All heavy atoms as a GROMACS GRO file, in nm:
protein
  616
    1MET      N    1  19.322  -4.065   8.421
    1MET     CA    2  19.415  -4.174   8.409
    1MET      C    3  19.445  -4.199   8.263
    1MET      O    4  19.358  -4.189   8.180
    1MET     CB    5  19.357  -4.299   8.472
    1MET     CG    6  19.350  -4.292   8.622
    1MET     SD    7  19.290  -4.446   8.687
    1MET     CE    8  19.175  -4.380   8.804
    2GLU      N    9  19.569  -4.236   8.237
    2GLU     CA   10  19.612  -4.256   8.100
    2GLU      C   11  19.698  -4.381   8.092
    2GLU      O   12  19.787  -4.399   8.174
    2GLU     CB   13  19.693  -4.134   8.058
    2GLU     CG   14  19.753  -4.145   7.921
    2GLU     CD   15  19.842  -4.027   7.889
    2GLU    OE1   16  19.843  -3.930   7.964
    2GLU    OE2   17  19.913  -4.036   7.789
    3ALA      N   18  19.670  -4.468   7.999
    3ALA     CA   19  19.752  -4.586   7.978
    3ALA      C   20  19.826  -4.569   7.846
    3ALA      O   21  19.775  -4.512   7.752
    3ALA     CB   22  19.665  -4.711   7.973
    4ALA      N   23  19.950  -4.617   7.841
    4ALA     CA   24  20.029  -4.602   7.719
    4ALA      C   25  20.130  -4.714   7.709
    4ALA      O   26  20.154  -4.787   7.804
    4ALA     CB   27  20.101  -4.467   7.722
    5ARG      N   28  20.189  -4.727   7.592
    5ARG     CA   29  20.298  -4.823   7.571
    5ARG      C   30  20.422  -4.745   7.534
    5ARG      O   31  20.418  -4.655   7.453
    5ARG     CB   32  20.265  -4.920   7.457
    5ARG     CG   33  20.167  -5.025   7.495
    5ARG     CD   34  20.152  -5.121   7.378
    5ARG     NE   35  20.062  -5.227   7.409
    5ARG     CZ   36  20.100  -5.343   7.462
    5ARG    NH1   37  20.225  -5.368   7.489
    5ARG    NH2   38  20.011  -5.436   7.488
    6LEU      N   39  20.532  -4.783   7.595
    6LEU     CA   40  20.661  -4.720   7.567
    6LEU      C   41  20.762  -4.831   7.553
    6LEU      O   42  20.778  -4.911   7.644
    6LEU     CB   43  20.698  -4.626   7.682
    6LEU     CG   44  20.829  -4.551   7.670
    6LEU    CD1   45  20.826  -4.458   7.549
    6LEU    CD2   46  20.854  -4.471   7.796
    7THR      N   47  20.828  -4.840   7.440
    7THR     CA   48  20.924  -4.946   7.409
    7THR      C   49  20.867  -5.085   7.438
    7THR      O   50  20.933  -5.170   7.492
    7THR     CB   51  21.057  -4.927   7.485
    7THR    OG1   52  21.035  -4.937   7.626
    7THR    CG2   53  21.123  -4.796   7.452
    8GLY      N   54  20.739  -5.104   7.404
    8GLY     CA   55  20.678  -5.235   7.418
    8GLY      C   56  20.639  -5.274   7.558
    8GLY      O   57  20.589  -5.382   7.580
    9LYS      N   58  20.664  -5.188   7.658
    9LYS     CA   59  20.630  -5.222   7.795
    9LYS      C   60  20.506  -5.143   7.836
    9LYS      O   61  20.502  -5.022   7.822
    9LYS     CB   62  20.745  -5.187   7.889
    9LYS     CG   63  20.867  -5.273   7.865
    9LYS     CD   64  20.974  -5.240   7.965
    9LYS     CE   65  21.096  -5.327   7.940
    9LYS     NZ   66  21.203  -5.298   8.032
   10PRO      N   67  20.403  -5.211   7.888
   10PRO     CA   68  20.283  -5.140   7.929
   10PRO      C   69  20.309  -5.053   8.051
   10PRO      O   70  20.381  -5.092   8.141
   10PRO     CB   71  20.185  -5.252   7.960
   10PRO     CG   72  20.260  -5.378   7.959
   10PRO     CD   73  20.394  -5.354   7.903
   11LEU      N   74  20.250  -4.936   8.050
   11LEU     CA   75  20.267  -4.843   8.161
   11LEU      C   76  20.131  -4.798   8.211
   11LEU      O   77  20.034  -4.794   8.137
   11LEU     CB   78  20.346  -4.718   8.117
   11LEU     CG   79  20.486  -4.740   8.064
   11LEU    CD1   80  20.544  -4.607   8.021
   11LEU    CD2   81  20.574  -4.801   8.171
   12TYR      N   82  20.126  -4.759   8.335
   12TYR     CA   83  20.004  -4.706   8.394
   12TYR      C   84  20.040  -4.580   8.470
   12TYR      O   85  20.134  -4.580   8.548
   12TYR     CB   86  19.944  -4.810   8.488
   12TYR     CG   87  19.815  -4.767   8.550
   12TYR    CD1   88  19.695  -4.785   8.483
   12TYR    CD2   89  19.812  -4.708   8.674
   12TYR    CE1   90  19.576  -4.746   8.539
   12TYR    CE2   91  19.692  -4.668   8.731
   12TYR     CZ   92  19.575  -4.688   8.664
   12TYR     OH   93  19.457  -4.649   8.719
   13PHE      N   94  19.970  -4.471   8.445
   13PHE     CA   95  19.999  -4.344   8.510
   13PHE      C   96  19.883  -4.309   8.603
   13PHE      O   97  19.768  -4.334   8.570
   13PHE     CB   98  20.013  -4.231   8.407
   13PHE     CG   99  20.126  -4.251   8.314
   13PHE    CD1  100  20.107  -4.315   8.193
   13PHE    CD2  101  20.253  -4.207   8.346
   13PHE    CE1  102  20.211  -4.334   8.105
   13PHE    CE2  103  20.357  -4.226   8.259
   13PHE     CZ  104  20.337  -4.289   8.138
   14CYS      N  105  19.914  -4.248   8.715
   14CYS     CA  106  19.809  -4.207   8.806
   14CYS      C  107  19.857  -4.092   8.892
   14CYS      O  108  19.976  -4.065   8.899
   14CYS     CB  109  19.767  -4.324   8.895
   14CYS     SG  110  19.627  -4.283   9.000
   15CYS      N  111  19.765  -4.027   8.956
   15CYS     CA  112  19.800  -3.919   9.048
   15CYS      C  113  19.861  -3.977   9.174
   15CYS      O  114  19.830  -4.085   9.217
   15CYS     CB  115  19.675  -3.839   9.085
   15CYS     SG  116  19.596  -3.768   8.940
   16TYR      N  117  19.947  -3.899   9.237
   16TYR     CA  118  20.020  -3.942   9.356
   16TYR      C  119  19.937  -3.925   9.482
   16TYR      O  120  19.873  -3.824   9.502
   16TYR     CB  121  20.149  -3.860   9.367
   16TYR     CG  122  20.223  -3.881   9.496
   16TYR    CD1  123  20.288  -4.000   9.520
   16TYR    CD2  124  20.226  -3.782   9.592
   16TYR    CE1  125  20.357  -4.020   9.638
   16TYR    CE2  126  20.294  -3.800   9.710
   16TYR     CZ  127  20.359  -3.920   9.733
   16TYR     OH  128  20.426  -3.939   9.849
   17HIS      N  129  19.939  -4.026   9.567
   17HIS     CA  130  19.875  -4.022   9.698
   17HIS      C  131  19.973  -4.082   9.798
   17HIS      O  132  20.054  -4.165   9.763
   17HIS     CB  133  19.746  -4.105   9.700
   17HIS     CG  134  19.642  -4.054   9.606
   17HIS    ND1  135  19.563  -3.947   9.634
   17HIS    CD2  136  19.605  -4.097   9.483
   17HIS    CE1  137  19.481  -3.926   9.533
   17HIS    NE2  138  19.505  -4.015   9.440
   18ARG      N  139  19.963  -4.046   9.923
   18ARG     CA  140  20.054  -4.096  10.026
   18ARG      C  141  19.994  -4.217  10.099
   18ARG      O  142  19.991  -4.220  10.220
   18ARG     CB  143  20.088  -3.986  10.125
   18ARG     CG  144  20.170  -3.877  10.066
   18ARG     CD  145  20.217  -3.782  10.173
   18ARG     NE  146  20.303  -3.682  10.118
   18ARG     CZ  147  20.434  -3.692  10.108
   18ARG    NH1  148  20.495  -3.799  10.151
   18ARG    NH2  149  20.504  -3.596  10.054
   19GLU      N  150  19.948  -4.315  10.028
   19GLU     CA  151  19.891  -4.434  10.088
   19GLU      C  152  19.879  -4.540   9.980
   19GLU      O  153  19.902  -4.515   9.863
   19GLU     CB  154  19.754  -4.405  10.147
   19GLU     CG  155  19.657  -4.350  10.044
   19GLU     CD  156  19.528  -4.299  10.106
   19GLU    OE1  157  19.535  -4.228  10.206
   19GLU    OE2  158  19.423  -4.332  10.051
   20ALA      N  159  19.842  -4.662  10.021
   20ALA     CA  160  19.819  -4.767   9.922
   20ALA      C  161  19.695  -4.731   9.842
   20ALA      O  162  19.598  -4.678   9.895
   20ALA     CB  163  19.800  -4.900   9.991
   21MET      N  164  19.701  -4.756   9.711
   21MET     CA  165  19.586  -4.726   9.626
   21MET      C  166  19.572  -4.831   9.518
   21MET      O  167  19.667  -4.901   9.486
   21MET     CB  168  19.602  -4.588   9.564
   21MET     CG  169  19.710  -4.580   9.459
   21MET     SD  170  19.725  -4.418   9.388
   21MET     CE  171  19.859  -4.358   9.486
   22ASN      N  172  19.453  -4.842   9.464
   22ASN     CA  173  19.429  -4.934   9.355
   22ASN      C  174  19.495  -4.882   9.228
   22ASN      O  175  19.499  -4.762   9.205
   22ASN     CB  176  19.279  -4.952   9.332
   22ASN     CG  177  19.212  -5.025   9.445
   22ASN    OD1  178  19.274  -5.105   9.514
   22ASN    ND2  179  19.086  -4.998   9.466
   23ALA      N  180  19.548  -4.974   9.150
   23ALA     CA  181  19.615  -4.939   9.025
   23ALA      C  182  19.591  -5.053   8.927
   23ALA      O  183  19.521  -5.148   8.957
   23ALA     CB  184  19.764  -4.918   9.050
   24GLY      N  185  19.651  -5.043   8.810
   24GLY     CA  186  19.637  -5.147   8.710
   24GLY      C  187  19.763  -5.163   8.628
   24GLY      O  188  19.845  -5.073   8.621
   25TYR      N  189  19.778  -5.280   8.570
   25TYR     CA  190  19.888  -5.307   8.478
   25TYR      C  191  19.840  -5.405   8.373
   25TYR      O  192  19.744  -5.479   8.394
   25TYR     CB  193  20.012  -5.362   8.552
   25TYR     CG  194  19.995  -5.503   8.604
   25TYR    CD1  195  20.035  -5.613   8.529
   25TYR    CD2  196  19.935  -5.528   8.727
   25TYR    CE1  197  20.019  -5.742   8.576
   25TYR    CE2  198  19.919  -5.655   8.775
   25TYR     CZ  199  19.962  -5.762   8.700
   25TYR     OH  200  19.945  -5.890   8.747
   26GLN      N  201  19.907  -5.406   8.259
   26GLN     CA  202  19.874  -5.497   8.151
   26GLN      C  203  19.969  -5.616   8.157
   26GLN      O  204  20.091  -5.598   8.160
   26GLN     CB  205  19.885  -5.425   8.017
   26GLN     CG  206  19.826  -5.500   7.903
   26GLN     CD  207  19.824  -5.418   7.775
   26GLN    OE1  208  19.890  -5.315   7.767
   26GLN    NE2  209  19.750  -5.462   7.677
   27CYS      N  210  19.915  -5.737   8.161
   27CYS     CA  211  19.997  -5.858   8.168
   27CYS      C  212  20.092  -5.864   8.049
   27CYS      O  213  20.050  -5.844   7.935
   27CYS     CB  214  19.908  -5.982   8.170
   27CYS     SG  215  20.000  -6.138   8.164
   28ALA      N  216  20.218  -5.893   8.077
   28ALA     CA  217  20.318  -5.903   7.970
   28ALA      C  218  20.301  -6.032   7.890
   28ALA      O  219  20.358  -6.045   7.781
   28ALA     CB  220  20.458  -5.897   8.030
   29GLY      N  221  20.222  -6.126   7.940
   29GLY     CA  222  20.199  -6.252   7.869
   29GLY      C  223  20.077  -6.249   7.780
   29GLY      O  224  20.087  -6.265   7.658
   30CYS      N  225  19.959  -6.224   7.839
   30CYS     CA  226  19.835  -6.232   7.762
   30CYS      C  227  19.778  -6.096   7.724
   30CYS      O  228  19.686  -6.088   7.644
   30CYS     CB  229  19.730  -6.312   7.841
   30CYS     SG  230  19.666  -6.228   7.987
   31GLY      N  231  19.830  -5.988   7.782
   31GLY     CA  232  19.785  -5.854   7.746
   31GLY      C  233  19.661  -5.805   7.820
   31GLY      O  234  19.616  -5.694   7.798
   32GLU      N  235  19.605  -5.887   7.908
   32GLU     CA  236  19.486  -5.847   7.983
   32GLU      C  237  19.524  -5.751   8.095
   32GLU      O  238  19.632  -5.759   8.152
   32GLU     CB  239  19.416  -5.969   8.043
   32GLU     CG  240  19.352  -6.059   7.940
   32GLU     CD  241  19.234  -5.995   7.871
   32GLU    OE1  242  19.160  -5.916   7.934
   32GLU    OE2  243  19.213  -6.025   7.752
   33TRP      N  244  19.432  -5.658   8.125
   33TRP     CA  245  19.452  -5.563   8.234
   33TRP      C  246  19.422  -5.630   8.367
   33TRP      O  247  19.329  -5.709   8.378
   33TRP     CB  248  19.365  -5.440   8.216
   33TRP     CG  249  19.425  -5.348   8.114
   33TRP    CD1  250  19.396  -5.344   7.981
   33TRP    CD2  251  19.526  -5.250   8.136
   33TRP    NE1  252  19.473  -5.249   7.919
   33TRP    CE2  253  19.554  -5.190   8.012
   33TRP    CE3  254  19.597  -5.208   8.249
   33TRP    CZ2  255  19.649  -5.090   7.998
   33TRP    CZ3  256  19.692  -5.108   8.233
   33TRP    CH2  257  19.716  -5.050   8.109
   34ASN      N  258  19.504  -5.602   8.467
   34ASN     CA  259  19.492  -5.658   8.601
   34ASN      C  260  19.486  -5.545   8.702
   34ASN      O  261  19.547  -5.440   8.681
   34ASN     CB  262  19.614  -5.746   8.634
   34ASN     CG  263  19.615  -5.874   8.556
   34ASN    OD1  264  19.577  -5.977   8.607
   34ASN    ND2  265  19.660  -5.869   8.431
   35GLU      N  266  19.420  -5.570   8.812
   35GLU     CA  267  19.418  -5.475   8.922
   35GLU      C  268  19.525  -5.512   9.023
   35GLU      O  269  19.552  -5.630   9.046
   35GLU     CB  270  19.281  -5.475   8.991
   35GLU     CG  271  19.172  -5.415   8.905
   35GLU     CD  272  19.041  -5.405   8.979
   35GLU    OE1  273  19.040  -5.416   9.104
   35GLU    OE2  274  18.939  -5.386   8.912
   36THR      N  275  19.586  -5.412   9.082
   36THR     CA  276  19.684  -5.432   9.189
   36THR      C  277  19.676  -5.310   9.279
   36THR      O  278  19.594  -5.222   9.258
   36THR     CB  279  19.826  -5.451   9.131
   36THR    OG1  280  19.914  -5.492   9.235
   36THR    CG2  281  19.878  -5.325   9.064
   37SER      N  282  19.758  -5.306   9.380
   37SER     CA  283  19.766  -5.186   9.463
   37SER      C  284  19.912  -5.148   9.477
   37SER      O  285  20.001  -5.234   9.471
   37SER     CB  286  19.701  -5.209   9.599
   37SER     OG  287  19.767  -5.312   9.669
   38VAL      N  288  19.938  -5.020   9.490
   38VAL     CA  289  20.073  -4.969   9.510
   38VAL      C  290  20.075  -4.889   9.639
   38VAL      O  291  19.975  -4.830   9.679
   38VAL     CB  292  20.121  -4.884   9.391
   38VAL    CG1  293  20.139  -4.969   9.268
   38VAL    CG2  294  20.026  -4.770   9.362
   39ASP      N  295  20.190  -4.888   9.704
   39ASP     CA  296  20.206  -4.821   9.832
   39ASP      C  297  20.324  -4.725   9.824
   39ASP      O  298  20.438  -4.768   9.811
   39ASP     CB  299  20.228  -4.925   9.940
   39ASP     CG  300  20.235  -4.867  10.080
   39ASP    OD1  301  20.232  -4.742  10.094
   39ASP    OD2  302  20.244  -4.945  10.175
   40SER      N  303  20.297  -4.598   9.830
   40SER     CA  304  20.403  -4.498   9.818
   40SER      C  305  20.503  -4.505   9.933
   40SER      O  306  20.618  -4.463   9.919
   40SER     CB  307  20.343  -4.357   9.811
   40SER     OG  308  20.272  -4.327   9.929
   41SER      N  309  20.464  -4.561  10.046
   41SER     CA  310  20.556  -4.568  10.160
   41SER      C  311  20.666  -4.672  10.139
   41SER      O  312  20.762  -4.677  10.215
   41SER     CB  313  20.479  -4.600  10.288
   41SER     OG  314  20.426  -4.731  10.284
   42ALA      N  315  20.656  -4.754  10.033
   42ALA     CA  316  20.757  -4.857  10.005
   42ALA      C  317  20.876  -4.802   9.926
   42ALA      O  318  20.966  -4.876   9.888
   42ALA     CB  319  20.694  -4.973   9.930
   43GLY      N  320  20.877  -4.673   9.895
   43GLY     CA  321  20.990  -4.611   9.826
   43GLY      C  322  20.957  -4.570   9.684
   43GLY      O  323  20.852  -4.604   9.631
   44THR      N  324  21.050  -4.494   9.623
   44THR     CA  325  21.026  -4.440   9.489
   44THR      C  326  21.046  -4.544   9.379
   44THR      O  327  20.997  -4.526   9.268
   44THR     CB  328  21.116  -4.319   9.460
   44THR    OG1  329  21.252  -4.358   9.475
   44THR    CG2  330  21.084  -4.205   9.555
   45ARG      N  331  21.121  -4.649   9.406
   45ARG     CA  332  21.140  -4.758   9.309
   45ARG      C  333  21.108  -4.889   9.379
   45ARG      O  334  21.168  -4.923   9.480
   45ARG     CB  335  21.282  -4.760   9.255
   45ARG     CG  336  21.315  -4.637   9.174
   45ARG     CD  337  21.425  -4.668   9.073
   45ARG     NE  338  21.459  -4.550   8.995
   45ARG     CZ  339  21.398  -4.515   8.885
   45ARG    NH1  340  21.298  -4.587   8.838
   45ARG    NH2  341  21.435  -4.408   8.818
   46GLN      N  342  21.013  -4.962   9.321
   46GLN     CA  343  20.970  -5.088   9.380
   46GLN      C  344  20.968  -5.195   9.272
   46GLN      O  345  20.949  -5.166   9.154
   46GLN     CB  346  20.829  -5.075   9.438
   46GLN     CG  347  20.814  -4.965   9.539
   46GLN     CD  348  20.669  -4.940   9.573
   46GLN    OE1  349  20.587  -5.031   9.575
   46GLN    NE2  350  20.635  -4.815   9.602
   47GLU      N  351  20.987  -5.320   9.312
   47GLU     CA  352  20.980  -5.432   9.219
   47GLU      C  353  20.924  -5.552   9.295
   47GLU      O  354  20.970  -5.583   9.404
   47GLU     CB  355  21.119  -5.464   9.165
   47GLU     CG  356  21.119  -5.578   9.064
   47GLU     CD  357  21.257  -5.603   9.006
   47GLU    OE1  358  21.309  -5.515   8.936
   47GLU    OE2  359  21.312  -5.711   9.034
   48TYR      N  360  20.823  -5.614   9.238
   48TYR     CA  361  20.766  -5.733   9.298
   48TYR      C  362  20.699  -5.818   9.191
   48TYR      O  363  20.677  -5.772   9.080
   48TYR     CB  364  20.670  -5.699   9.413
   48TYR     CG  365  20.556  -5.608   9.376
   48TYR    CD1  366  20.432  -5.659   9.340
   48TYR    CD2  367  20.571  -5.470   9.379
   48TYR    CE1  368  20.327  -5.576   9.308
   48TYR    CE2  369  20.467  -5.386   9.346
   48TYR     CZ  370  20.345  -5.439   9.310
   48TYR     OH  371  20.242  -5.356   9.277
   49VAL      N  372  20.669  -5.942   9.225
   49VAL     CA  373  20.608  -6.037   9.130
   49VAL      C  374  20.461  -6.054   9.166
   49VAL      O  375  20.426  -6.071   9.284
   49VAL     CB  376  20.680  -6.174   9.134
   49VAL    CG1  377  20.610  -6.274   9.043
   49VAL    CG2  378  20.826  -6.158   9.095
   50GLU      N  379  20.378  -6.049   9.065
   50GLU     CA  380  20.234  -6.071   9.083
   50GLU      C  381  20.184  -6.155   8.967
   50GLU      O  382  20.215  -6.128   8.852
   50GLU     CB  383  20.162  -5.936   9.088
   50GLU     CG  384  20.020  -5.949   9.135
   50GLU     CD  385  19.961  -5.814   9.172
   50GLU    OE1  386  20.020  -5.743   9.255
   50GLU    OE2  387  19.855  -5.783   9.115
   51ASP      N  388  20.106  -6.259   8.997
   51ASP     CA  389  20.050  -6.346   8.893
   51ASP      C  390  19.933  -6.277   8.823
   51ASP      O  391  19.852  -6.211   8.888
   51ASP     CB  392  20.001  -6.478   8.952
   51ASP     CG  393  20.114  -6.567   9.000
   51ASP    OD1  394  20.230  -6.542   8.962
   51ASP    OD2  395  20.086  -6.661   9.076
   52CYS      N  396  19.925  -6.294   8.692
   52CYS     CA  397  19.813  -6.241   8.615
   52CYS      C  398  19.684  -6.307   8.663
   52CYS      O  399  19.679  -6.428   8.685
   52CYS     CB  400  19.834  -6.269   8.466
   52CYS     SG  401  19.694  -6.221   8.361
   53GLN      N  402  19.580  -6.228   8.678
   53GLN     CA  403  19.452  -6.278   8.725
   53GLN      C  404  19.377  -6.356   8.616
   53GLN      O  405  19.279  -6.423   8.645
   53GLN     CB  406  19.367  -6.161   8.774
   53GLN     CG  407  19.431  -6.089   8.890
   53GLN     CD  408  19.379  -5.947   8.910
   53GLN    OE1  409  19.289  -5.902   8.841
   53GLN    NE2  410  19.438  -5.877   9.006
   54VAL      N  411  19.426  -6.350   8.491
   54VAL     CA  412  19.362  -6.420   8.380
   54VAL      C  413  19.440  -6.545   8.339
   54VAL      O  414  19.387  -6.656   8.341
   54VAL     CB  415  19.344  -6.326   8.258
   54VAL    CG1  416  19.282  -6.400   8.140
   54VAL    CG2  417  19.261  -6.205   8.296
   55CYS      N  418  19.568  -6.529   8.304
   55CYS     CA  419  19.648  -6.642   8.253
   55CYS      C  420  19.739  -6.705   8.358
   55CYS      O  421  19.803  -6.807   8.330
   55CYS     CB  422  19.729  -6.600   8.131
   55CYS     SG  423  19.870  -6.492   8.169
   56CYS      N  424  19.748  -6.646   8.476
   56CYS     CA  425  19.827  -6.696   8.590
   56CYS      C  426  19.978  -6.690   8.570
   56CYS      O  427  20.053  -6.742   8.652
   56CYS     CB  428  19.786  -6.839   8.627
   56CYS     SG  429  19.613  -6.852   8.675
   57LYS      N  430  20.026  -6.625   8.464
   57LYS     CA  431  20.171  -6.612   8.445
   57LYS      C  432  20.225  -6.506   8.541
   57LYS      O  433  20.163  -6.403   8.564
   57LYS     CB  434  20.203  -6.572   8.301
   57LYS     CG  435  20.174  -6.681   8.202
   57LYS     CD  436  20.212  -6.640   8.062
   57LYS     CE  437  20.180  -6.753   7.965
   57LYS     NZ  438  20.207  -6.714   7.827
   58PRO      N  439  20.344  -6.532   8.599
   58PRO     CA  440  20.402  -6.435   8.692
   58PRO      C  441  20.460  -6.315   8.617
   58PRO      O  442  20.537  -6.330   8.523
   58PRO     CB  443  20.511  -6.514   8.763
   58PRO     CG  444  20.546  -6.625   8.669
   58PRO     CD  445  20.422  -6.655   8.590
   59ASN      N  446  20.420  -6.196   8.658
   59ASN     CA  447  20.470  -6.070   8.602
   59ASN      C  448  20.558  -6.001   8.705
   59ASN      O  449  20.520  -5.990   8.822
   59ASN     CB  450  20.354  -5.976   8.570
   59ASN     CG  451  20.280  -6.015   8.445
   59ASN    OD1  452  20.300  -5.956   8.340
   59ASN    ND2  453  20.192  -6.114   8.454
   60ILE      N  454  20.675  -5.956   8.662
   60ILE     CA  455  20.758  -5.871   8.748
   60ILE      C  456  20.710  -5.729   8.725
   60ILE      O  457  20.714  -5.678   8.613
   60ILE     CB  458  20.907  -5.883   8.712
   60ILE    CG1  459  20.954  -6.027   8.726
   60ILE    CG2  460  20.989  -5.789   8.801
   60ILE    CD1  461  21.095  -6.050   8.674
   61LEU      N  462  20.661  -5.666   8.831
   61LEU     CA  463  20.612  -5.529   8.822
   61LEU      C  464  20.719  -5.434   8.872
   61LEU      O  465  20.775  -5.453   8.980
   61LEU     CB  466  20.484  -5.512   8.906
   61LEU     CG  467  20.368  -5.604   8.869
   61LEU    CD1  468  20.248  -5.573   8.957
   61LEU    CD2  469  20.333  -5.592   8.723
   62HIS      N  470  20.749  -5.333   8.790
   62HIS     CA  471  20.844  -5.228   8.826
   62HIS      C  472  20.763  -5.101   8.848
   62HIS      O  473  20.697  -5.053   8.756
   62HIS     CB  474  20.945  -5.206   8.713
   62HIS     CG  475  21.018  -5.331   8.675
   62HIS    ND1  476  21.130  -5.374   8.742
   62HIS    CD2  477  20.995  -5.422   8.578
   62HIS    CE1  478  21.173  -5.487   8.688
   62HIS    NE2  479  21.092  -5.518   8.587
   63VAL      N  480  20.766  -5.049   8.969
   63VAL     CA  481  20.692  -4.928   9.003
   63VAL      C  482  20.792  -4.817   9.027
   63VAL      O  483  20.886  -4.833   9.105
   63VAL     CB  484  20.606  -4.949   9.130
   63VAL    CG1  485  20.529  -4.823   9.165
   63VAL    CG2  486  20.512  -5.068   9.112
   64SER      N  487  20.773  -4.704   8.960
   64SER     CA  488  20.859  -4.587   8.977
   64SER      C  489  20.772  -4.467   9.011
   64SER      O  490  20.676  -4.437   8.940
   64SER     CB  491  20.937  -4.556   8.849
   64SER     OG  492  21.021  -4.664   8.817
   65TRP      N  493  20.806  -4.399   9.120
   65TRP     CA  494  20.734  -4.279   9.162
   65TRP      C  495  20.810  -4.156   9.117
   65TRP      O  496  20.930  -4.147   9.135
   65TRP     CB  497  20.723  -4.276   9.315
   65TRP     CG  498  20.634  -4.381   9.370
   65TRP    CD1  499  20.672  -4.506   9.411
   65TRP    CD2  500  20.494  -4.373   9.392
   65TRP    NE1  501  20.563  -4.574   9.456
   65TRP    CE2  502  20.453  -4.495   9.445
   65TRP    CE3  503  20.400  -4.273   9.370
   65TRP    CZ2  504  20.321  -4.520   9.479
   65TRP    CZ3  505  20.269  -4.298   9.405
   65TRP    CH2  506  20.231  -4.421   9.458
   66ASP      N  507  20.741  -4.062   9.059
   66ASP     CA  508  20.797  -3.931   9.025
   66ASP      C  509  20.728  -3.830   9.117
   66ASP      O  510  20.619  -3.781   9.088
   66ASP     CB  511  20.772  -3.898   8.879
   66ASP     CG  512  20.832  -3.765   8.836
   66ASP    OD1  513  20.873  -3.686   8.925
   66ASP    OD2  514  20.838  -3.739   8.716
   67MET      N  515  20.792  -3.802   9.230
   67MET     CA  516  20.731  -3.716   9.331
   67MET      C  517  20.706  -3.574   9.278
   67MET      O  518  20.603  -3.515   9.308
   67MET     CB  519  20.820  -3.708   9.455
   67MET     CG  520  20.848  -3.840   9.518
   67MET     SD  521  20.699  -3.913   9.586
   67MET     CE  522  20.769  -4.047   9.676
   68SER      N  523  20.797  -3.522   9.197
   68SER     CA  524  20.781  -3.384   9.148
   68SER      C  525  20.662  -3.372   9.053
   68SER      O  526  20.594  -3.270   9.051
   68SER     CB  527  20.909  -3.335   9.080
   68SER     OG  528  20.938  -3.414   8.967
   69ALA      N  529  20.635  -3.475   8.973
   69ALA     CA  530  20.522  -3.473   8.880
   69ALA      C  531  20.394  -3.524   8.946
   69ALA      O  532  20.285  -3.506   8.892
   69ALA     CB  533  20.554  -3.556   8.756
   70GLY      N  534  20.408  -3.590   9.061
   70GLY     CA  535  20.291  -3.646   9.127
   70GLY      C  536  20.233  -3.765   9.055
   70GLY      O  537  20.113  -3.786   9.055
   71GLU      N  538  20.319  -3.845   8.989
   71GLU     CA  539  20.275  -3.961   8.911
   71GLU      C  540  20.363  -4.081   8.941
   71GLU      O  541  20.473  -4.068   8.991
   71GLU     CB  542  20.285  -3.933   8.762
   71GLU     CG  543  20.197  -3.823   8.710
   71GLU     CD  544  20.215  -3.801   8.562
   71GLU    OE1  545  20.320  -3.838   8.505
   71GLU    OE2  546  20.122  -3.748   8.502
   72TYR      N  547  20.313  -4.198   8.907
   72TYR     CA  548  20.394  -4.317   8.910
   72TYR      C  549  20.369  -4.396   8.783
   72TYR      O  550  20.270  -4.374   8.713
   72TYR     CB  551  20.364  -4.404   9.033
   72TYR     CG  552  20.227  -4.466   9.034
   72TYR    CD1  553  20.203  -4.586   8.972
   72TYR    CD2  554  20.121  -4.404   9.098
   72TYR    CE1  555  20.078  -4.645   8.972
   72TYR    CE2  556  19.995  -4.459   9.098
   72TYR     CZ  557  19.973  -4.580   9.036
   72TYR     OH  558  19.849  -4.636   9.036
   73THR      N  559  20.461  -4.485   8.750
   73THR     CA  560  20.444  -4.576   8.637
   73THR      C  561  20.461  -4.719   8.685
   73THR      O  562  20.537  -4.746   8.778
   73THR     CB  563  20.545  -4.549   8.523
   73THR    OG1  564  20.676  -4.567   8.573
   73THR    CG2  565  20.529  -4.409   8.468
   74ILE      N  566  20.389  -4.809   8.622
   74ILE     CA  567  20.406  -4.952   8.645
   74ILE      C  568  20.437  -5.015   8.512
   74ILE      O  569  20.363  -4.996   8.415
   74ILE     CB  570  20.278  -5.017   8.702
   74ILE    CG1  571  20.241  -4.956   8.836
   74ILE    CG2  572  20.298  -5.168   8.717
   74ILE    CD1  573  20.110  -5.010   8.892
   75SER      N  574  20.547  -5.088   8.504
   75SER     CA  575  20.575  -5.166   8.384
   75SER      C  576  20.582  -5.313   8.424
   75SER      O  577  20.620  -5.347   8.537
   75SER     CB  578  20.706  -5.120   8.317
   75SER     OG  579  20.816  -5.143   8.402
   76ALA      N  580  20.543  -5.400   8.334
   76ALA     CA  581  20.538  -5.543   8.362
   76ALA      C  582  20.620  -5.619   8.260
   76ALA      O  583  20.622  -5.585   8.142
   76ALA     CB  584  20.394  -5.592   8.359
   77GLU      N  585  20.689  -5.721   8.309
   77GLU     CA  586  20.760  -5.814   8.221
   77GLU      C  587  20.742  -5.953   8.278
   77GLU      O  588  20.723  -5.968   8.400
   77GLU     CB  589  20.908  -5.778   8.209
   77GLU     CG  590  20.986  -5.791   8.338
   77GLU     CD  591  21.132  -5.758   8.321
   77GLU    OE1  592  21.200  -5.828   8.244
   77GLU    OE2  593  21.177  -5.664   8.386
   78LEU      N  594  20.744  -6.054   8.193
   78LEU     CA  595  20.727  -6.191   8.241
   78LEU      C  596  20.849  -6.235   8.320
   78LEU      O  597  20.962  -6.203   8.284
   78LEU     CB  598  20.703  -6.287   8.125
   78LEU     CG  599  20.568  -6.280   8.057
   78LEU    CD1  600  20.560  -6.383   7.946
   78LEU    CD2  601  20.455  -6.300   8.155
   79GLU      N  602  20.823  -6.308   8.427
   79GLU     CA  603  20.931  -6.366   8.505
   79GLU      C  604  20.988  -6.483   8.428
   79GLU      O  605  20.913  -6.565   8.373
   79GLU     CB  606  20.879  -6.410   8.641
   79GLU     CG  607  20.985  -6.461   8.734
   79GLU     CD  608  20.929  -6.500   8.869
   79GLU    OE1  609  20.832  -6.580   8.872
   79GLU    OE2  610  20.980  -6.451   8.969
   80SER      N  611  21.119  -6.493   8.421
   80SER     CA  612  21.178  -6.603   8.344
   80SER      C  613  21.200  -6.726   8.426
   80SER      O  614  21.187  -6.732   8.541
   80SER     CB  615  21.311  -6.560   8.284
   80SER     OG  616  21.394  -6.504   8.380
   0.00000   0.00000   0.00000
């Protein structure tokens, strides 16, 4: 697993599985890492809101699946 920042947005990379799996994202407000789960059956592009487990700020999570590479990314931004 590899975590990186691209244009200021935290990303999380992982291997592709055909089921819900545990994942992580970095809160766009406080910067703390949070656990979440992603479900490949929900489509290649997903968006949902999840509150940070530390600061309770709502994060909009953008999940993108790259089926050919077998990876997905999660980026987080604060809900306005």
